[in-house]
N, C-alpha and C positions, 0 to 999 in steps of 0.2 A: 366242336371240331373232332374229328378222329386221329388217331396215332395210327400210321404213321400219314403225315400230309404230304403229298406229291409237290415237289417245288416247281416255280416257273425257270425256265430257261429262257437266255437270250440267245439271238440268231448271230452268226458271225456276219459281218460284212466289211467290205474295203475301206471305207471312209465313214465318219460320224453324220447322221443325218442333219439337216438344217429346218430351220424352221422356230417359232416360238413357241410351240409346246412340249417342248422337249426338256428332261431333266437330265444331268450328265453326272455319274457315279464314276469314282477310282475303282476298278477292277483289281483287288488286292491276290496275291498268291499265297492263299492259306487253303483251309477246309471249309467247304460250304457246311452250314449247321443251323438246324432249328431247335431254337430254345423254347421249352416249354415249360412254363411256371405253372404248376398245379396246386391243389389245394394242400396236397401232401408233400409237396416237393419241387425239384427241379428232373427235367429229363431232356437228354440232348440226342437229338436224331441227326445222322448223316443224309448226305444226299440220297442215298441208296435206300433210306428207311430205317437202318441199323441203329440200334440203340448205342452210344458211343460216351456215356454219361460217364462209364469208369476211367476211359481215358482222359477226360478232360474234365476230372475233378474240381479245378480250380474255378473254371468256368460255372460249373453248376453250384460252389458256393456263392461265386457274386451273383448269379441267378434268383438267391432267396430274397434278392431286396425289391426284385419285381414284384407287385402286385399280382395275387391268385387270379389265373384265368389269363394270363398274358402268352400270346405264341409270338415270336420274333423270326425274323429269316435274316441270316447274316454268313459272317465269314468268321472262323477261327483262327488266328495269326500268331506267329510266335516270332521275336525280333532278335536279332543279336546284339553281341556290345555294341558294333557300329551303327545300331539303329535300323538296318536292313530287315527286311520280313523274308523269313527262311522258309521255303517252300519245305526243305528237305527237314528242318526241325519239326514241323507239323506233321509231316509224313511219318516221322519217327515215333510223334506221340500218338499219334494213331493206331500204330501198330504193335504198340506195347501193351504190355499186361499192366493191370493194375496198380501193381507194386512197382512197376519201372516207371509207369506213367507219372506216381505221385513224386518219384525222384526226378524225374526230368522237371515235373512242374515247380519243385523245389529251385532248380537250376535255372530254368527260363518259364516265367509265367507267361500264359496265355492271354490275349484280348480278343474279345468277341466285338467285330465290328459290324453293328446291325444296319440293316439298308431297308428293312420293311417291316411292318406289322400286319400279321395276319388275323390277329384275335386280340381284344381288348376285354379289361374286367368286366363284369355285370354292372348295368345292364346293356352295354355295348356289343358282346359279343363276336361273332365273326364279323370283319370287316373287308375280306377279301373283294368284295363287288364294287366297293367304293374307290373312287379315282385315285391312282397313285399319290396326286398333291395331297389329298385329304389323307390318305395312309400315312405319308412323309410327316405331317404335322404333328398327328397324333403321335408318331415314334418321337418325334422330338418333346413333346411336350411329358412323353413317358419317361425317357431318358433324364431330362431335368429335375426330375424327382429322385434320382439316385445318388449315393455318396458321391463328394469330389473324386475321390481316389478308385471309383469303379473300374474295372477292365473293360466293361460294356459301354462301347461308344457308338455313336451313330456313323455311318460313312462320308466322306465329304462328298458335296454334291453342289452343282452350279447349274443354272439357267444360260450360262453364258457359254457358248459354243469356242470361243476363242481362248476363254480361261481352261475349260475342258483340254483343249488341244496343248495349251501349254503344260498341264498337269502330264499329258500323254508323252511329250517330246523330253521332259525335265525329270520326271519321277521314276524313270525307267530302272536305274540301277538300284533304287532303294524299295525293291519288290511289289511297284507298281506294275500290274499285269497288261492294265490296258484301261479301257472307258467304256461303260456299260450306258448306253442312252434308253431312257426310258419315255414315253409318252404320258406327260401329266395327267391325262384325262382315262390312263388305262387302268382297267382291275387286275387283281391277283389272278392269273390262269395258269393252272398246273400245266407242265410239257412245255414245248415250245411256244413260244407267244407270237408268233405270226413277226409282223411289222411294228408291235408294240413295245419290245425290250430288242434292241441290236447292241453288239458290240464290237469293238475293235480291238485288237491284242497284239504285243510284240511277238513273235516268232519268227523262226529260221526255220524252212524245210531241210532236212540232212536227209542221209541213207545211214542204217544202222543194221548190223548182225544181232539177229536172234540169239541169246546165249541161255535161255530157258523160258518156263513159264510157273504160273501158279493154277491151282485147280487142277484139272485132269488134263489126259493127253488128247481125249476125245471131245473135251468142253473146255477148251484153256480160257481162263479168267483175266489174265492180264499176260504181257509179255516182258521179260526182262531182257534188255537190249543194250549193247554196249557203245555210249557215245564217245564221240571223236578223242576227247579228253581221257579214254580210258575206262571211265567208272561205267558203273551198271546201275541202270536204272528201271524202274517197274514202269509200265505203261499204265493209262487209266483202263477201267475195265473195258474190254472187248465187245461189241454189237455180237449178236447172236450170226451175225451172218460173214461176218470179218472171221469169228473164231471157227466158224464152219469150213472156213475158205484155207486157214493156216493149219489146222489141226492135223492133215494128212503128212505135211511136212516136218512136224516134229517127231524126233526120234529120241524119246526119252533116256537119260542114263542115271545110272545108280548113285545114290547120296543126294544131299542137299546141299545147295550154296546160298550167297546171302549177295544182297544188292546193296547199294552204297547206305540206303536208309537203314538197313539191318535187316530187311524183310527177306524171308526164306524162300527158296523156289527150285523147281527141278531144272537140272541142267540137260541141255539137247545136246546131240552131235550133228555134224553136216552144217551147211551154212544158209541160212535163212535170212533174206535181206529185206527189209521193209522200210517205207518210208515214215519218217516221224516227223512230228513239228515240236522243237524244242523249246519250253518257255525262257522266263527270265533266270529260272533256277535250273535250267537244263532239265528239267524232269520230260517225262516223253509221253506225247499223246499219237496213237497210232491213228492213222489217218488211212492210209492206202497201203496195201501188202503188194511188195513188188518181187517175185521170186526169180531166184537165179537158176 
């Protein structure tokens, strides 16, 4: 398997599917991450393909307990003192320098919640073409061999839809963003998985004012938006089409500003209003641009 690997993505739906061939997983509010255990060590890959090993050194260290040749897909999460999963903490870690990331790891160690096995040690190799149920069993067997206190854990999953709905309705405030349903017969396919992986998530659609951007004025990478509570949050990475549409309305101003997460961005003048989806921790996902 070649670095970087393209990840599988679930399609949003309004309700969980029914049937006997589904497995339901909790969707956690963290950072998607591929964990590579190579012959030489551990590398951590973000969904974008970027190497984020330096920012998540505590997870890389834990990954050394995996046998060489293992590749896992999962979510890096950080919890607060009250046990709630904090997207802001994970975002701050990702955006940190190695020195700051090391300091943050000492304050709030991360956990890696694995939900798929893409490759197993020889002689197995790449198992992405095998059914989800087979990969899930392989993942559980693999993690059962790790030390008891490992931060690498398997995601909670069930084949009972009522149990999954209970999770969805009761774990919202603990940082459970939603539920992902996966067909037990489905292989691991890069990109959108059609009807094989489906997700429902807690979200509220709101209007927000754009206060800045990252990237360049001609090709903004993400937007800084002011949420209703006054905090500034960065959006997820913009699609090319959305970036092209909004770029002409952004008027850059001198200097740099900081979002709530500590990330820097270029401030703008004027008023550009976008519609965003604010998730469980009120981070913003830009979905539709609405201009005044």
